[in-house]
C-alpha positions as CSV (number, residue, x, y, z in Angstrom):
1,X,34.1,16.4,-25.1
2,X,31.8,13.5,-25.9
3,X,28.7,14.1,-28.0
4,X,25.4,14.2,-26.1
5,X,23.2,11.1,-26.4
6,X,19.9,11.2,-28.3
7,X,18.1,11.0,-25.0
8,X,20.1,14.0,-23.6
9,X,19.3,15.9,-26.8
10,X,15.6,15.2,-26.4
11,X,15.6,16.4,-22.8
12,X,17.5,19.5,-23.7
13,X,14.9,20.3,-26.4
14,X,12.2,19.7,-23.9
15,X,13.8,22.1,-21.4
16,X,14.0,24.9,-24.0
17,X,10.7,24.4,-25.8
18,X,8.3,23.2,-23.0
19,X,7.6,24.8,-19.7
20,X,7.7,22.6,-16.6
21,X,4.0,22.8,-16.1
22,X,3.2,21.9,-19.7
23,X,5.5,18.9,-19.6
24,X,3.9,17.7,-16.4
25,X,0.5,17.9,-18.0
26,X,1.7,15.8,-20.9
27,X,3.4,13.3,-18.6
28,X,0.3,13.0,-16.4
29,X,-1.8,12.1,-19.5
30,X,0.8,9.5,-20.5
31,X,0.7,8.0,-16.9
32,X,-3.1,7.9,-17.0
33,X,-3.2,6.1,-20.4
34,X,-0.7,3.4,-19.3
35,X,-2.3,3.0,-15.9
36,X,-5.7,2.7,-17.5
37,X,-4.5,0.0,-19.9
38,X,-3.0,-1.9,-17.0
39,X,-6.3,-1.7,-15.0
40,X,-8.4,-2.8,-17.9
41,X,-6.2,-5.7,-18.8
42,X,-6.1,-6.9,-15.2
43,X,-9.8,-6.8,-14.9
44,X,-10.5,-8.6,-18.2
45,X,-7.9,-11.2,-17.4
46,X,-9.4,-12.0,-14.0
47,X,-12.9,-12.1,-15.3
48,X,-11.8,-14.6,-17.9
49,X,-10.0,-16.8,-15.4
50,X,-13.0,-16.5,-12.9
51,X,-15.5,-17.5,-15.6
52,X,-13.4,-20.5,-16.6
53,X,-12.9,-21.6,-13.1
54,X,-16.6,-21.4,-11.9
55,X,-18.5,-22.5,-15.0
56,X,-19.5,-25.8,-13.4
57,X,-21.2,-26.7,-10.1
58,X,-19.1,-28.4,-7.4
59,X,-20.9,-31.7,-8.0
60,X,-19.8,-31.5,-11.6
61,X,-16.2,-30.7,-10.9
62,X,-14.9,-31.2,-7.3
63,X,-11.4,-30.3,-8.5
64,X,-12.6,-26.7,-8.0
65,X,-12.1,-27.2,-4.2
66,X,-8.3,-27.2,-4.9
67,X,-8.3,-23.9,-6.8
68,X,-7.7,-21.7,-3.7
69,X,-4.8,-23.9,-2.5
70,X,-3.2,-23.8,-6.0
71,X,-3.7,-20.0,-6.2
72,X,-2.2,-19.2,-2.8
73,X,0.7,-21.6,-3.4
74,X,1.5,-20.1,-6.8
75,X,1.2,-16.6,-5.4
76,X,3.6,-17.2,-2.6
77,X,6.0,-19.1,-4.9
78,X,6.2,-16.2,-7.3
79,X,6.5,-13.6,-4.6
80,X,9.3,-15.4,-2.7
81,X,11.3,-16.9,-5.6
82,X,10.8,-14.7,-8.6
83,X,10.0,-11.3,-7.2
84,X,11.8,-11.6,-3.8
85,X,8.9,-10.0,-1.9
86,X,8.3,-10.7,1.7
87,X,4.6,-9.6,1.5
88,X,2.1,-9.0,-1.4
89,X,-0.6,-7.4,0.7
90,X,-1.2,-3.8,1.8
91,X,-0.3,-2.2,-1.4
92,X,-1.5,1.2,-0.2
93,X,0.9,1.0,2.7
94,X,3.7,0.3,0.3
95,X,2.8,3.4,-1.7
96,X,2.7,5.6,1.3
97,X,6.0,4.1,2.5
98,X,7.6,4.8,-0.9
99,X,6.5,8.4,-0.8
100,X,7.7,9.1,2.8
101,X,10.8,7.0,2.9
102,X,12.0,6.3,-0.7
103,X,11.7,9.6,-2.5
104,X,8.6,8.3,-4.3
105,X,10.7,5.7,-6.1
106,X,8.9,2.4,-6.6
107,X,10.8,-0.5,-7.9
108,X,10.3,-1.3,-11.6
109,X,9.2,-4.9,-10.8
110,X,6.2,-3.5,-8.9
111,X,4.7,-2.4,-12.3
112,X,3.9,-6.0,-13.0
113,X,4.6,-8.3,-10.0
114,X,1.4,-7.5,-8.1
115,X,-0.5,-7.5,-11.3
116,X,0.5,-11.1,-12.0
117,X,0.1,-12.4,-8.4
118,X,-3.3,-10.8,-8.0
119,X,-4.6,-12.5,-11.2
120,X,-3.6,-15.8,-9.7
121,X,-4.9,-15.1,-6.2
122,X,-8.3,-13.7,-7.3
123,X,-8.8,-15.9,-10.4
124,X,-8.3,-19.0,-8.3
125,X,-10.8,-18.0,-5.7
126,X,-8.9,-15.7,-3.3
127,X,-11.6,-13.6,-1.6
128,X,-9.9,-10.2,-2.1
129,X,-10.0,-7.3,-4.6
130,X,-7.9,-6.2,-7.5
131,X,-8.0,-2.5,-6.6
132,X,-5.1,-2.5,-4.2
133,X,-2.7,-4.3,-6.5
134,X,-3.7,-2.1,-9.4
135,X,-3.1,0.9,-7.1
136,X,0.5,-0.3,-6.6
137,X,0.8,-1.0,-10.3
138,X,-0.4,2.4,-11.2
139,X,1.7,4.1,-8.6
140,X,4.8,2.2,-9.9
141,X,4.0,3.2,-13.4
142,X,3.8,6.9,-12.5
143,X,7.0,6.7,-10.4
144,X,9.0,5.0,-13.0
145,X,7.8,7.3,-15.8
146,X,8.7,10.2,-13.6
147,X,12.2,8.8,-13.0
148,X,12.7,8.0,-16.7
149,X,11.8,11.7,-17.4
150,X,14.3,12.8,-14.8
151,X,11.8,14.6,-12.7
152,X,12.5,15.7,-9.1
153,X,10.9,14.3,-6.0
154,X,7.9,16.6,-6.0
155,X,7.0,15.9,-9.7
156,X,7.7,12.2,-9.3
157,X,5.3,12.1,-6.4
158,X,2.7,13.8,-8.4
159,X,3.0,11.3,-11.2
160,X,2.8,8.5,-8.7
161,X,-0.5,10.0,-7.5
162,X,-1.6,10.3,-11.2
163,X,-1.0,6.6,-11.7
164,X,-2.9,5.7,-8.6
165,X,-5.9,7.9,-9.5
166,X,-5.8,6.7,-13.1
167,X,-5.9,3.0,-12.0
168,X,-8.9,3.6,-9.8
169,X,-10.7,5.7,-12.4
170,X,-10.2,3.1,-15.1
171,X,-11.2,0.1,-13.0
172,X,-14.5,1.7,-12.0
173,X,-15.1,4.0,-14.9
174,X,-15.2,6.8,-12.3
175,X,-12.7,9.7,-12.9
176,X,-13.9,11.8,-10.0
177,X,-13.6,8.9,-7.6
178,X,-10.1,8.2,-8.9
179,X,-9.1,11.9,-8.4
180,X,-10.6,12.0,-4.9
181,X,-9.0,8.7,-3.9
182,X,-5.5,10.0,-5.0
183,X,-6.0,13.2,-3.0
184,X,-7.7,11.7,0.0
185,X,-5.6,8.6,0.6
186,X,-2.2,9.0,-1.3
187,X,-1.5,12.7,-1.7
188,X,-3.1,14.2,1.4
189,X,-1.1,17.4,1.1
190,X,-1.7,18.1,-2.6
191,X,-1.9,21.7,-3.7
192,X,-4.4,23.3,-6.0
193,X,-1.8,23.5,-8.8
194,X,-1.5,19.7,-8.8
195,X,-5.2,19.3,-9.2
196,X,-5.2,19.6,-13.0
197,X,-2.5,16.9,-13.7
198,X,-4.4,14.5,-11.5
199,X,-7.7,15.2,-13.3
200,X,-6.1,14.8,-16.7
201,X,-4.6,11.4,-15.6
202,X,-8.0,10.2,-14.3
203,X,-9.9,11.3,-17.4
204,X,-7.3,9.8,-19.7
205,X,-7.5,6.4,-17.9
206,X,-11.3,6.5,-18.0
207,X,-11.3,7.2,-21.7
208,X,-9.1,4.2,-22.2
209,X,-11.4,2.1,-20.1
210,X,-14.5,3.2,-22.0
211,X,-12.9,2.7,-25.4
212,X,-11.8,-0.8,-24.7
213,X,-14.6,-2.4,-22.6
214,X,-17.3,0.3,-22.5
215,X,-19.3,0.4,-19.3
216,X,-19.1,-3.3,-18.5
217,X,-15.7,-3.3,-16.7
218,X,-17.5,-3.6,-13.3
219,X,-21.2,-3.0,-13.3
220,X,-23.5,-0.1,-14.0
221,X,-26.9,0.7,-12.5
222,X,-29.4,3.4,-13.0
223,X,-31.5,4.3,-9.9
224,X,-35.2,3.9,-10.4
225,X,-36.4,4.0,-6.8
226,X,-37.0,7.5,-5.4
227,X,-35.5,8.6,-2.0
228,X,-38.2,9.3,0.5
229,X,-37.6,11.7,3.4
230,X,-39.5,9.5,5.9
231,X,-36.9,6.7,5.2
232,X,-33.9,8.8,6.2
233,X,-34.0,7.6,9.9
234,X,-33.5,4.0,8.6
235,X,-30.4,5.2,6.8
236,X,-29.0,6.2,10.2
237,X,-29.4,2.6,11.3
238,X,-27.7,1.5,8.1
239,X,-24.8,3.8,8.9
240,X,-24.3,2.1,12.3
241,X,-24.6,-1.3,10.7
242,X,-21.9,-0.4,8.1
243,X,-19.6,1.0,10.8
244,X,-19.9,-2.1,12.9
245,X,-19.3,-4.3,9.8
246,X,-16.2,-2.3,8.8
247,X,-14.9,-2.4,12.4
248,X,-15.3,-6.1,12.6
249,X,-13.6,-6.6,9.2
250,X,-10.6,-4.4,10.1
251,X,-10.1,-6.2,13.5
252,X,-10.6,-9.6,12.0
253,X,-8.0,-9.0,9.3
254,X,-5.6,-7.5,11.8
255,X,-6.0,-10.4,14.1
256,X,-5.5,-13.0,11.4
257,X,-2.3,-11.4,10.1
258,X,-0.8,-11.2,13.6
259,X,-1.9,-14.8,14.3
260,X,-0.1,-16.0,11.3
261,X,3.0,-13.8,11.8
262,X,3.5,-15.0,15.3
263,X,3.5,-18.6,14.3
264,X,6.6,-18.1,12.1
265,X,5.7,-21.0,9.9
266,X,7.0,-21.9,6.5
267,X,5.1,-19.6,4.0
268,X,4.2,-22.6,1.8
269,X,2.7,-24.5,4.7
270,X,0.6,-21.4,5.6
271,X,-0.5,-21.1,2.0
272,X,-1.6,-24.7,1.9
273,X,-3.5,-24.5,5.2
274,X,-5.0,-21.2,4.3
275,X,-6.1,-22.4,0.9
276,X,-7.7,-25.5,2.4
277,X,-9.6,-23.4,4.9
278,X,-10.7,-21.0,2.1
279,X,-11.8,-24.0,0.0
280,X,-14.2,-25.1,2.8
281,X,-15.6,-21.6,3.1
282,X,-16.2,-21.3,-0.6
283,X,-17.8,-24.8,-0.7
284,X,-20.2,-23.7,2.1
285,X,-20.9,-20.3,0.7
286,X,-19.8,-20.1,-3.0
287,X,-20.4,-16.3,-3.3
288,X,-17.2,-15.6,-1.3
289,X,-15.2,-16.9,-4.3
290,X,-13.0,-14.1,-5.8
291,X,-14.0,-10.5,-5.7
292,X,-17.7,-11.1,-5.2
293,X,-19.1,-8.3,-7.4
294,X,-21.3,-10.8,-9.2
295,X,-23.3,-11.1,-6.0
296,X,-24.0,-7.4,-5.8
297,X,-24.9,-7.3,-9.5
298,X,-27.5,-10.1,-8.9
299,X,-29.0,-8.2,-6.0
300,X,-29.2,-4.9,-7.9
301,X,-31.0,-6.6,-10.8
302,X,-33.5,-8.4,-8.7
303,X,-31.8,-11.8,-8.8
304,X,-30.8,-12.1,-5.1
305,X,-31.8,-15.8,-5.0
306,X,-28.9,-16.4,-7.4
307,X,-26.7,-16.2,-4.3
308,X,-27.9,-19.7,-3.6
309,X,-27.4,-21.2,-7.0
310,X,-24.1,-23.0,-6.4
311,X,-24.6,-23.8,-2.8
312,X,-25.1,-27.4,-1.7
313,X,-25.6,-26.6,2.0
314,X,-28.0,-23.6,1.7
315,X,-29.4,-24.2,-1.8
316,X,-32.5,-25.9,-0.4
317,X,-33.5,-23.0,1.8
318,X,-36.5,-20.9,1.1
319,X,-35.8,-18.3,-1.5
320,X,-37.1,-15.5,0.6
321,X,-38.2,-14.7,4.1
322,X,-36.2,-14.8,7.4
323,X,-34.1,-17.9,6.5
324,X,-32.8,-16.1,3.3
325,X,-32.0,-13.1,5.5
326,X,-30.1,-15.4,7.8
327,X,-28.1,-16.7,4.9
328,X,-27.1,-13.2,3.9
329,X,-25.8,-12.5,7.4
330,X,-23.9,-15.8,7.3
331,X,-22.5,-14.7,3.9
332,X,-21.3,-11.4,5.4
333,X,-19.4,-13.3,8.2
334,X,-18.0,-15.8,5.8
335,X,-16.8,-13.1,3.4
336,X,-14.9,-11.3,6.2
337,X,-13.3,-14.5,7.3
338,X,-12.4,-15.6,3.7
339,X,-10.8,-12.2,3.0
340,X,-8.8,-12.3,6.2
341,X,-7.6,-15.9,5.5
342,X,-6.6,-15.0,1.9
343,X,-4.5,-12.0,2.8
344,X,-2.9,-13.5,5.9
345,X,-2.0,-16.7,4.0
346,X,0.1,-14.8,1.5
347,X,-2.6,-13.9,-1.1
348,X,-2.1,-10.9,-3.4
349,X,-5.0,-8.5,-3.3
350,X,-6.7,-5.8,-1.3
351,X,-9.7,-4.8,0.7
352,X,-11.4,-2.5,-1.7
353,X,-13.6,-5.0,-3.4
354,X,-14.4,-6.9,-0.2
355,X,-15.5,-3.6,1.4
356,X,-17.9,-2.9,-1.4
357,X,-19.3,-6.4,-1.5
358,X,-19.7,-6.5,2.3
359,X,-21.4,-3.1,2.1
360,X,-23.8,-4.2,-0.5
361,X,-24.7,-7.3,1.5
362,X,-25.0,-5.4,4.7
363,X,-27.2,-2.8,3.0
364,X,-29.4,-5.4,1.4
365,X,-29.7,-7.3,4.7
366,X,-30.7,-4.1,6.5
367,X,-33.3,-3.2,4.0
368,X,-34.7,-6.7,3.9
369,X,-34.9,-6.8,7.7
370,X,-36.8,-3.4,7.8
371,X,-39.3,-4.7,5.2
372,X,-39.8,-8.1,6.7
373,X,-40.3,-6.6,10.2
374,X,-42.9,-4.3,8.7
375,X,-41.3,-1.1,9.9
376,X,-41.4,0.5,6.4
377,X,-41.3,-0.4,2.7
378,X,-37.7,0.7,1.8
379,X,-35.9,0.2,-1.4
380,X,-33.5,-2.7,-0.9
381,X,-31.6,-1.7,-4.1
382,X,-31.0,1.8,-2.7
383,X,-29.9,0.3,0.7
384,X,-27.5,-2.0,-1.2
385,X,-25.9,0.9,-3.0
386,X,-25.6,3.1,0.0
387,X,-24.3,0.2,2.1
388,X,-21.5,-0.2,-0.3
389,X,-20.4,3.4,0.3
390,X,-20.8,3.0,4.1
391,X,-18.7,-0.1,4.6
392,X,-16.1,1.0,2.0
393,X,-15.8,4.3,3.9
394,X,-15.3,2.5,7.2
395,X,-12.7,0.1,5.9
396,X,-10.7,2.5,3.6
397,X,-11.1,5.6,5.8
398,X,-12.0,7.5,2.7
399,X,-15.5,9.0,3.0
400,X,-15.3,11.2,-0.1
401,X,-14.1,8.5,-2.3
402,X,-16.9,6.2,-1.1
403,X,-19.5,8.8,-1.7
404,X,-18.5,9.9,-5.2
405,X,-17.6,6.3,-6.4
406,X,-21.2,5.1,-5.8
407,X,-22.6,8.3,-7.2
408,X,-20.6,7.8,-10.4
409,X,-21.4,4.1,-10.7
410,X,-25.1,4.9,-10.4
411,X,-24.8,7.6,-13.1
412,X,-26.0,10.5,-11.0
413,X,-26.4,12.1,-7.5
414,X,-29.9,10.9,-6.6
415,X,-28.5,9.1,-3.6
416,X,-26.2,11.9,-2.5
417,X,-28.0,12.7,0.8
418,X,-28.2,9.1,2.1
419,X,-24.7,8.5,0.8
420,X,-23.3,11.3,2.9
421,X,-25.4,10.4,5.9
422,X,-24.4,6.8,6.0
423,X,-20.7,7.4,5.1
424,X,-20.5,10.0,7.9
425,X,-22.1,7.8,10.5
426,X,-20.0,4.8,9.5
427,X,-16.8,6.8,9.6
428,X,-17.5,8.2,13.0
429,X,-18.4,4.8,14.3
430,X,-15.1,3.2,13.1
431,X,-12.8,6.1,14.0
432,X,-14.3,6.2,17.5
433,X,-12.7,2.8,18.2
434,X,-9.8,2.8,15.7
435,X,-8.6,6.4,15.0
436,X,-5.9,5.2,12.4
437,X,-6.7,3.6,9.1
438,X,-5.4,0.1,8.5
439,X,-2.8,1.5,6.1
440,X,-1.5,4.0,8.7
441,X,-1.6,1.5,11.5
442,X,0.5,-1.0,9.5
443,X,3.1,1.7,8.9
444,X,3.1,2.7,12.6
445,X,3.5,-0.9,13.7
446,X,6.6,-1.1,11.5
447,X,7.8,2.3,12.8
448,X,7.7,3.8,9.3
449,X,4.9,6.3,9.6
450,X,5.6,10.0,9.3
451,X,2.7,12.4,9.8
452,X,2.0,14.5,6.8
453,X,1.9,17.7,8.9
454,X,5.3,17.0,10.4
455,X,7.5,18.5,7.6
456,X,10.7,18.4,9.6
457,X,10.3,14.7,10.3
458,X,9.3,14.0,6.7
459,X,12.5,15.7,5.4
460,X,14.6,13.8,8.0
461,X,13.0,10.4,7.1
462,X,13.7,11.0,3.4
463,X,17.4,11.0,4.1
464,X,19.1,7.7,3.4
465,X,21.7,6.9,6.0
466,X,23.5,4.6,3.5
467,X,24.2,7.6,1.3
468,X,25.6,9.7,4.2
469,X,28.3,7.2,5.3
470,X,31.8,8.5,5.1
471,X,34.4,5.9,4.1
472,X,37.6,7.9,3.9
473,X,38.8,7.0,7.4
474,X,41.9,4.9,7.7
475,X,41.4,1.7,9.7
476,X,44.0,0.1,12.0
477,X,44.5,-3.6,12.9
478,X,43.3,-4.7,16.3
479,X,46.4,-6.8,16.8
480,X,48.7,-4.0,15.7
481,X,51.0,-1.8,17.7
482,X,51.5,2.0,18.1
483,X,53.8,2.1,15.1
484,X,51.0,0.9,12.8
485,X,48.7,3.6,14.2
486,X,51.4,6.4,13.7
487,X,51.8,5.2,10.1
488,X,48.0,5.4,9.6
489,X,47.9,8.9,11.1
490,X,50.5,10.0,8.6
491,X,48.2,8.9,5.7
492,X,44.9,10.1,7.1
493,X,43.2,13.5,6.9
494,X,40.9,12.5,9.8
495,X,41.4,12.2,13.5
496,X,39.3,9.1,14.0
497,X,40.7,5.6,13.4
498,X,38.4,2.5,13.4
499,X,40.0,-0.6,14.9
500,X,39.1,-3.8,13.0
501,X,40.1,-7.4,13.3
502,X,41.2,-9.7,10.6
503,X,37.6,-10.3,9.5
504,X,36.9,-6.6,9.2
505,X,34.7,-6.5,12.3
506,X,34.8,-3.3,14.3
507,X,36.5,-3.6,17.7
508,X,36.6,0.0,18.8
509,X,37.8,3.5,17.9
510,X,41.0,5.4,18.5
511,X,41.2,9.2,18.2
512,X,44.2,11.4,17.7
513,X,43.7,12.8,21.2
514,X,44.0,9.3,22.7
515,X,47.6,8.9,21.4
516,X,48.9,12.4,21.3
517,X,50.9,12.0,24.5
518,X,52.7,8.8,23.4
519,X,52.9,8.9,19.6
520,X,56.2,10.9,19.6
521,X,57.8,8.4,22.1
522,X,59.7,6.2,19.6
523,X,60.6,3.7,22.2
524,X,56.9,2.8,22.8
525,X,56.0,2.3,19.1
526,X,56.6,-1.4,19.4
527,X,55.5,-1.8,23.0
528,X,52.1,-0.2,23.1
529,X,49.3,-2.3,21.6
530,X,46.5,-0.6,19.7
531,X,44.0,-2.8,21.6
532,X,45.0,-1.0,24.8
533,X,44.4,2.4,23.2
534,X,41.0,1.8,21.6
535,X,37.7,3.0,23.1
536,X,34.3,1.4,22.8
537,X,32.1,3.5,20.5
538,X,29.3,5.4,22.3
539,X,26.8,3.7,20.0
540,X,26.7,1.7,16.8
541,X,24.7,2.6,13.7
542,X,23.6,-0.2,11.5
543,X,23.7,-0.1,7.7
544,X,20.2,0.7,6.4
545,X,19.0,1.9,9.8
546,X,16.1,4.4,9.9
547,X,17.3,8.0,10.2
548,X,14.9,8.7,13.1
549,X,16.7,5.9,15.1
550,X,20.1,7.2,14.1
551,X,19.3,10.8,15.3
552,X,18.0,9.3,18.6
553,X,21.4,7.6,19.1
554,X,23.2,10.9,18.5
555,X,20.9,12.7,21.0
556,X,21.3,10.0,23.7
557,X,25.1,9.8,23.4
558,X,25.8,13.5,22.6
559,X,28.3,12.2,20.0
560,X,29.2,13.9,16.7
561,X,30.4,10.8,15.0
562,X,29.2,7.2,15.2
563,X,30.6,4.1,13.4
564,X,28.5,2.2,10.9
565,X,28.5,-1.6,10.8
566,X,26.6,-4.2,8.9
567,X,24.4,-7.0,10.3
568,X,27.6,-9.1,11.0
569,X,29.3,-6.3,12.8
570,X,31.8,-5.6,10.0
571,X,33.0,-2.0,9.8
572,X,31.3,0.0,6.9
573,X,32.2,3.6,7.6
574,X,31.3,6.5,9.9
575,X,28.4,8.9,9.9
576,X,28.7,12.4,11.3
577,X,26.0,14.6,12.8
578,X,27.4,17.7,11.0
579,X,27.0,16.0,7.5
580,X,23.4,14.9,8.3
581,X,22.5,18.4,9.4
582,X,24.1,19.9,6.2
583,X,22.1,17.6,3.9
584,X,19.0,18.0,6.0
585,X,19.2,21.8,5.7
586,X,19.5,21.6,1.9
587,X,16.5,19.3,1.7
588,X,14.5,21.6,3.9
589,X,15.3,24.6,1.7
590,X,14.4,22.7,-1.4
591,X,11.1,21.7,0.1
592,X,10.3,25.2,1.1
593,X,11.1,26.4,-2.4
594,X,8.8,23.8,-3.9
595,X,6.0,24.8,-1.5
596,X,6.4,28.5,-2.5
597,X,6.4,27.7,-6.2
598,X,3.3,25.5,-5.8
């Protein structure tokens, strides 16, 4: 008997000395620390690149107009050639897909691939955010640490959620927001017992963030303007504005992605065209460059006219009044278009930062309009902050995250009532027209969504058809005769015989019942052709096909066995309904035990 490896000895010591719960708490802290470091490093890197790229005006360095083209081209090149990814957007959809269809296993490459591509996209001017890529990075960190620690699906999923929550907590210095985001968006069915590991991960990540960069990783702001009860009706108006802005953004992004996908163009051509269009948008309205948080920071600190500082077209406008308000509205529209162009052209990033920037601009514009029209004297700063929550809620479909994130950024809960009011109205406005979030809609369009409440379907979708293929069947040649089939029957323990040609392609099936009447007639062994005995299969299952589609084929054909072929039609094996049901039953029992234990 071979001696156990050092790693095996460590795991055996852990099993004897540490309870499962204690070990999960330690692991969640580790995930939080690593995810926090990744988030901080990403933010610092992008800030450095952004500063170096935008340190000069366009009339001082017109080469800046090529930055978005270079960034999108490099992103697509890395994604296609180095990381073999078909898409680098919609990271949250990828996380949800991994949980529901891949046993919460995220490829190791995802721990750094989106990190690198997002630095290039955003640093070179892509009008997207870093939060979605860091969510995928954090989720991948949690998943891979869980896999390295030999944890089961339930615990691995929990650590994946810890990585996501920790990444959000670190990038905003907001542990409660990170915790709520993980529960509200990623782990919607989380139990109370899993609350503590998530909290530990988020706190650990926030501590790392504060120790390395302090409070300056994004921006901080202390509220100085009081909330007046007579201004609450105006926040109702702001809620509607935020909802409409979010709805327009979601639909614009959806349209842009579908417009590009239907063209079926070379991805590098799309990146060049998208980058050129993005360059024009940035030249016209420079604040749409990159994430755009600097614009919100300027507004919050009374430097709103800085939004015009690098603009050639609008720089000569009056620094206040209705023309400046018109510029803000134009900026909102341009930001929506710029984000849609960046993501649909192959850029790596997410909608988290754009939603906050758009919300801040929409809130500021609403407050400025109310003041200019003489309806009231509202706090434009408060409207900016509350607007950030409203639009983010409408785009991310995460009202609690939006509320608590702004509350934590502002260092208190002074704005809690208007935050809840605006978030609720925005959420109702958006969901009235679009019930599904963009992440869920993307999964539904790909046929990969499983509702959290449908436990049976969830278990079924987690089964991998490729792992259920039976390959012990004896094949027979399509050009063969009955003698070849009889010889195959003597060697086989099964009563089904796939018929294949010289290239291995499936031509049909022969069962023992099909030849029982003639197999003992020796005179016919050389006369009867196998091709005359074969039957067409009731249906074909393709290698890698979704389990839901496979079960539908079983139901429609009333068959108990179906052959599996690859994309070229070559025979791979056979899949049986009885084996699927057996594995399904074991998975369902395991899930029920996990639910009882939790």
